[in-house]
C-alpha positions in Angstrom: 42.9 -45.4 55.9 43.7 -47.9 53.2 44.2 -46.9 49.6 43.1 -49.2 46.7 45.2 -49.7 43.7 42.9 -47.8 41.5 43.3 -44.5 43.5 40.0 -44.5 45.4 40.1 -44.0 49.1 38.1 -46.5 51.0 35.7 -45.2 53.6 34.0 -48.0 55.5 33.2 -51.2 53.8 32.6 -51.3 50.1 32.6 -47.5 49.7 35.0 -45.4 47.8 35.7 -41.7 47.7 37.7 -39.6 45.2 41.2 -38.6 46.3 41.7 -35.0 47.5 42.9 -32.7 44.8 46.5 -31.5 45.1 47.1 -27.9 45.8 48.5 -25.9 42.9 51.7 -24.1 43.9 52.3 -20.9 41.9 55.7 -20.4 40.6 57.5 -17.5 42.2 57.5 -14.3 40.0 54.7 -15.6 37.7 51.5 -13.5 37.7 48.2 -15.2 37.7 46.2 -15.0 34.4 44.1 -11.9 34.0 40.4 -12.2 34.7 38.2 -12.1 31.6 36.5 -8.7 31.1 32.8 -8.6 31.3 31.1 -7.8 28.0 29.3 -4.5 28.1 25.7 -4.6 26.9 25.1 -2.2 24.0 23.0 0.8 24.9 19.5 0.8 23.2 19.4 3.0 20.2 17.4 6.2 20.5 14.0 6.0 19.0 13.9 6.9 15.3 11.4 9.3 13.7 9.2 6.5 12.4 9.1 4.9 15.8 8.1 8.2 17.4 5.4 8.7 14.9 4.0 5.2 15.4 3.9 5.8 19.2 2.0 9.0 18.6 -0.6 7.1 16.5 -0.9 4.3 19.1 -1.3 6.9 21.9 -3.9 8.7 19.9 -5.9 5.5 19.3 -5.7 4.4 23.0 -6.9 7.8 24.2 -9.7 8.4 21.7 -13.3 7.9 22.7 -15.2 6.7 19.6 -18.6 7.0 21.3 -18.4 10.6 22.6 -16.7 12.5 19.8 -19.9 13.3 18.0 -19.5 17.1 17.2 -18.0 18.7 14.2 -15.1 21.0 14.9 -13.2 23.0 12.3 -14.9 21.5 9.3 -16.1 23.5 6.2 -18.4 22.6 3.3 -16.1 22.4 0.3 -16.4 21.3 -3.3 -13.7 19.1 -5.0 -12.5 19.3 -8.6 -13.4 16.2 -10.6 -10.5 15.4 -13.0 -12.5 12.8 -14.8 -14.4 9.7 -13.4 -13.7 10.7 -9.8 -17.3 11.6 -8.6 -17.6 8.3 -6.8 -14.5 9.1 -4.8 -15.5 12.7 -4.0 -19.0 11.7 -3.0 -17.8 8.9 -0.6 -15.2 11.1 1.0 -17.8 13.9 1.5 -20.1 11.4 3.2 -17.3 10.2 5.5 -16.3 13.7 6.6 -20.0 14.4 7.5 -19.7 11.8 10.2 -18.2 13.5 13.3 -16.7 10.3 14.7 -14.6 9.7 11.6 -13.7 13.4 11.1 -12.5 13.8 14.7 -10.4 10.7 14.6 -8.8 11.7 11.3 -7.9 15.0 12.8 -5.9 13.3 15.5 -3.6 11.5 13.1 -0.1 13.0 13.6 1.7 14.4 10.5 4.7 12.3 9.5 6.5 11.1 6.3 6.9 7.6 7.7 3.2 6.9 8.2 1.5 4.6 5.6 0.5 6.2 2.3 -3.3 6.4 2.7 -3.2 7.7 6.3 -0.8 10.4 5.2 -3.0 11.4 2.3 -6.1 11.4 4.5 -4.4 13.8 6.9 -3.3 16.1 4.1 -6.9 16.3 2.7 -8.4 17.0 6.1 -6.0 19.9 6.6 -7.3 21.4 3.4 -10.9 21.0 4.5 -10.1 22.9 7.6 -8.0 25.6 5.9 -8.6 28.4 3.5 -11.4 28.3 0.9 -10.6 26.5 -2.3 -10.8 23.0 -3.8 -8.7 20.5 -1.8 -5.9 19.3 -4.1 -4.9 16.4 -1.9 -8.2 14.6 -2.5 -6.7 13.4 -5.8 -3.6 12.3 -3.9 -5.8 10.2 -1.6 -7.4 8.4 -4.6 -3.9 7.9 -6.2 -2.7 6.3 -2.9 -5.0 3.4 -3.6 -4.3 3.0 -7.3 -2.1 0.0 -6.7 -4.9 -2.0 -5.2 -8.0 -0.4 -6.7 -7.9 -1.0 -10.4 -10.6 1.7 -11.3 -8.4 4.4 -9.7 -5.4 3.1 -11.6 -7.3 3.0 -14.9 -9.1 6.3 -14.1 -12.5 4.6 -14.7 -15.8 5.2 -13.0 -16.5 2.8 -10.1 -19.2 1.5 -7.8 -19.2 3.9 -4.8 -20.1 1.1 -2.4 -17.1 -1.1 -3.6 -14.8 1.9 -3.3 -16.0 2.8 0.2 -15.4 -0.7 1.4 -12.0 -0.7 -0.2 -11.1 2.6 1.4 -12.1 1.5 4.9 -10.3 -1.8 4.4 -7.1 0.0 3.3 -7.2 2.4 6.3 -7.8 -0.5 8.6 -4.9 -2.5 7.2 -2.5 0.5 7.6 -3.6 1.0 11.2 -3.2 -2.7 11.9 0.4 -2.5 10.7 1.1 0.1 13.3 -0.9 -1.2 16.3 0.5 -3.8 18.6 -0.7 -7.3 17.9 -3.3 -8.7 20.3 -2.1 -11.1 23.0 -3.3 -14.7 23.1 -5.4 -13.9 26.2 -7.0 -11.0 24.4 -7.9 -13.2 21.5 -9.4 -15.8 23.7 -11.3 -13.1 25.6 -12.9 -12.1 22.3 -13.7 -15.7 21.3 -17.3 -15.5 22.3 -20.2 -13.1 21.7 -23.4 -13.1 23.6 -26.5 -14.1 21.7 -29.7 -13.6 23.5 -30.1 -13.9 27.3 -27.5 -15.5 29.6 -23.8 -15.6 29.2 -21.7 -17.1 26.5 -23.8 -19.1 24.0 -22.9 -22.4 22.6 -23.2 -23.3 18.9 -21.9 -19.9 17.7 -19.8 -20.0 14.6 -17.5 -17.1 13.8 -16.6 -16.0 10.3 -14.0 -13.5 11.3 -10.2 -13.9 11.6 -8.2 -12.7 14.6 -7.0 -9.1 14.4 -6.4 -6.0 16.5 -9.2 -3.5 17.0 -8.5 -0.3 15.0 -10.4 3.0 14.9 -12.0 1.8 11.6 -13.4 -1.3 13.2 -14.5 0.6 16.3 -16.4 3.2 14.2 -17.9 1.2 11.4 -18.0 -2.5 12.2 -21.2 -4.2 13.3 -22.1 -7.9 13.6 -25.0 -9.8 12.1 -26.2 -13.0 13.7 -27.9 -15.6 11.5 -29.9 -18.1 13.6 -31.0 -21.5 12.1 -33.5 -23.6 14.1 -35.4 -26.8 13.4 -37.5 -29.2 15.5 -35.5 -31.7 17.3 -32.1 -30.0 16.8 -30.2 -27.4 18.7 -30.3 -23.9 17.1 -27.0 -22.7 15.6 -25.9 -19.1 15.3 -23.4 -17.7 12.7 -21.8 -14.3 13.3 -20.9 -12.2 10.3 -19.2 -8.7 10.6 -20.0 -5.9 8.3 -18.7 -2.3 7.7 -21.3 -1.5 5.0 -24.8 -3.1 5.4 -26.3 -4.2 2.1 -30.1 -3.9 2.1 -32.3 -5.5 -0.5 -35.1 -3.1 -1.5 -36.8 -5.2 -4.2 -40.0 -5.8 -2.2 -42.6 -3.3 -3.3 -44.4 -3.4 0.0 -41.8 -1.3 1.7 -40.5 2.2 1.1 -38.3 3.1 4.1 -35.1 1.8 5.6 -36.8 1.0 8.9 -39.5 -1.1 7.2 -36.9 -3.0 5.1 -34.9 -3.8 8.3 -38.0 -5.0 10.1 -38.7 -7.3 7.2 -35.1 -8.4 7.0 -35.2 -9.6 10.6 -38.5 -11.5 10.3 -38.1 -15.3 10.5 -38.1 -17.1 7.1 -38.9 -20.8 6.4 -36.0 -22.8 5.0 -35.3 -26.4 4.1 -32.6 -28.0 6.2 -31.0 -31.4 6.2 -32.9 -32.2 9.3 -36.2 -31.0 7.8 -38.1 -27.8 7.6 -36.7 -25.0 9.8 -36.5 -21.2 10.3 -33.8 -18.7 9.6 -33.7 -15.3 11.2 -31.2 -12.4 10.9 -30.7 -9.9 13.7 -27.9 -7.6 14.8 -25.5 -8.9 17.5 -23.8 -5.5 17.7 -24.4 -2.1 16.1 -21.6 0.3 15.1 -21.3 4.0 16.1 -21.5 4.8 12.3 -24.0 2.7 10.4 -23.6 2.8 6.6 -26.5 1.3 4.6 -26.1 0.4 1.0 -29.5 0.2 -0.8 -29.2 -2.6 -3.4 -30.7 -0.7 -6.4 -29.9 -3.4 -8.9 -32.1 -6.4 -9.1 -30.2 -9.6 -10.0 -33.4 -11.0 -11.7 -34.3 -7.8 -13.7 -30.7 -6.9 -14.4 -31.6 -3.2 -14.2 -31.7 -0.4 -11.6 -34.7 -0.1 -9.4 -36.9 2.9 -10.0 -38.9 2.7 -6.8 -38.9 5.6 -4.4 -37.2 5.2 -1.0 -38.2 7.6 1.8 -35.1 9.2 3.3 -35.7 10.5 6.8 -33.2 12.2 9.2 -33.9 9.7 12.0 -33.7 5.9 12.0 -35.0 3.8 15.0 -33.8 0.2 15.1 -36.6 -1.8 16.5 -35.8 -4.0 19.6 -36.8 -7.1 17.7 -34.0 -6.5 15.2 -31.3 -6.8 17.9 -30.1 -9.6 20.2 -30.1 -7.2 23.1 -33.8 -6.4 22.6 -33.2 -2.7 23.0 -34.1 0.2 20.7 -31.2 1.9 19.0 -31.5 5.4 17.4 -29.5 6.9 14.6 -29.5 10.3 12.9 -28.7 10.7 9.2 -25.5 12.7 8.4 -24.9 12.0 4.7 -26.4 10.3 1.7 -24.5 9.4 -1.5 -26.9 9.4 -4.5 -26.5 7.9 -8.0 -28.1 9.1 -11.2 -27.9 6.8 -14.2 -28.8 3.3 -15.2 -25.6 1.5 -14.3 -23.6 1.4 -11.1 -20.3 1.9 -12.9 -21.7 4.8 -15.0 -23.8 7.8 -14.3 -22.9 10.4 -11.7 -22.5 10.4 -7.9 -23.4 13.3 -5.6 -23.6 13.6 -1.8 -26.0 15.3 0.6 -24.0 16.3 3.7 -24.9 17.7 7.1 -23.0 20.0 9.5 -24.8 20.8 12.7 -28.4 21.3 11.5 -27.5 22.6 8.1 -27.7 20.5 4.9 -25.9 21.0 1.6 -25.7 19.2 -1.8 -22.0 18.5 -2.8 -21.8 17.9 -6.6 -18.1 17.7 -7.4 -16.8 21.3 -7.1 -20.2 22.8 -6.3 -21.7 22.9 -2.8 -25.3 24.2 -2.6 -27.1 24.8 0.7 -30.5 23.1 0.9 -33.4 23.4 3.3 -33.8 19.6 4.1 -32.8 16.3 2.6 -36.2 14.5 2.5 -37.5 15.7 -0.9 -34.2 16.5 -2.4 -32.6 13.0 -2.1 -34.4 11.1 -4.9 -31.8 8.5 -5.8 -30.2 7.3 -2.5 -27.5 4.6 -2.7 -25.4 5.0 0.5 -26.8 6.3 3.8 -24.5 7.4 6.6 -26.1 7.2 10.0 -24.5 8.3 13.3 -25.7 6.7 16.6 -27.3 9.1 19.0 
């Protein structure tokens, strides 16, 4: 075999191959270099107390049935001391505790110093409502836990009970979202459509919600309204809007009950669109286990509180025409927050609360048993309904 001048061995015509490597001869008495040691992987650190508490909360949420936990257990009627301009907070909290789904979830929150502030305060108050007689001192701690984000609590001023309720539920939801695992991309895509009417996924549906995990607050309180716009010669469009507190306009003097106002709310209305005259209709795409209705007592035109009488009944039937599923949905009243006075940020808030088949009026530190809510509740503002 010939060897070219450049060191390539020629194999056949025009082909070259690399020369064979020379064998390395170890010198006598010289040890080969030591083999590099494998780096040991550090052992995972044992879970810390905060991690363990978060796992307990996540496990609680995953194993909790929001539909079936509808009975009160270990709950007592208790009054709460008003330290000044706190009646809105006391009345709202009394209303929430009267709803078994919320109460039973709150009881499952584990005790721990590393949990978010409002969740920790909620657990502490609940333990007092289940314990010995006396005014729960931690209800003030619960209000103070939101003083950084709710200015009326920080300034110790009277507040709108509806605004405070929404803020409280939002705060609890945010704290739970900070603990819960984030949804996967597949889960977000799975939730990307909601069914409107018959058939499978509808086209032309616009969502106004952002992507987020599902927490106990959203599972208990969140419903979805669907606004449908239709005009001749154009495809109808549907916009979905979530709610935790349902605002209900009660200005129309023709109606005097929540059921009648909802029926009117869902009736088609004529509107002017860019494509011409059309119709707009509001219906419910989904209904929550706990439905909170806020009666809009203040008219934007009159700039004063409505004095009309609203009939408060213990049962509410949602007519099939008000829902996209065309099915009747029934609720029972468990609490009502009432307001006395001419201005939403003034006056006084009280709560009618129900446990089993017994009703009571909670007026700050005083709790008085009553026979029924119908005639006693003359100034309803927030109504707490639980799905049957």
